[in-house]
N, C-alpha and C positions, 0 to 999 in steps of 0.2 A: 673466303667470303662465306657469309651465312645466308642461306636461302630461307625464305618464309613462304608458306602456302598463300596462294591467291585468296582474296576475300570474295565472298559471294556478293551479288548485287544487293541483297537485303542487308548484309553487314556494312557495305559501303553507304547505303542509304541511312542506316541508323547512325553511323559515325558522322555523316554530314549533318544530320539533324542535331546531334549533340554539339557539334562545333558551332552551328548557327545559333542555337539556344545560348551557348556560352558567350558568344559575341554579343547577343542582344542583352543578356544580363549585365555584362561589363559596361556596355554603353549606357544602359539605364542607370546603373550605379554612378557612373561618371556624371550623368546629367542631373541626377538628384543631388549629388554633392555640390555641383555648380549652383543649383537653385538654392540649396541651403546656405552656401557661402554668400551669394548675392543678397538674399533676404537678411542674413545676419548683419550686413552692412547697414541695413535700415532698422535694425533692432528687433527683427522678427526671429525668434529662436525656435527651431524645429528639431525635435529629437530624430535620431537615426531611424530609418525605416520608410519604406515606400508608402505605407498606410498613413503615416503622419504627414508626408508631403501632400498626398491626395486630399486629406482632410483640410489641411491648412490652405491649400490653393483654392479649394471650393469656398472656404470661409473668407479669404481676402479678395478673391476675384471681383465681386460686385463693388468693392470699394475703390477699384482702380479707375481713374478718370479716363474717358474716351480719348483724350488728347495724348495719353501715354501709349495707348495700344495702337 
């Protein structure tokens, strides 16, 4: 059996932060892909990238009727 040294509290905290950030990034990517796919069904083409999603959502949001929201 191979033994490894214990990690310090700081190392554990840093590792936890990296894991949390990685999870947040993967969820954000999944959500932006879902938004792009749904808007593509309505003929709205959005390039890859979170900046394009944000810009397009700000642009089309005022045109959404209140009954849909």
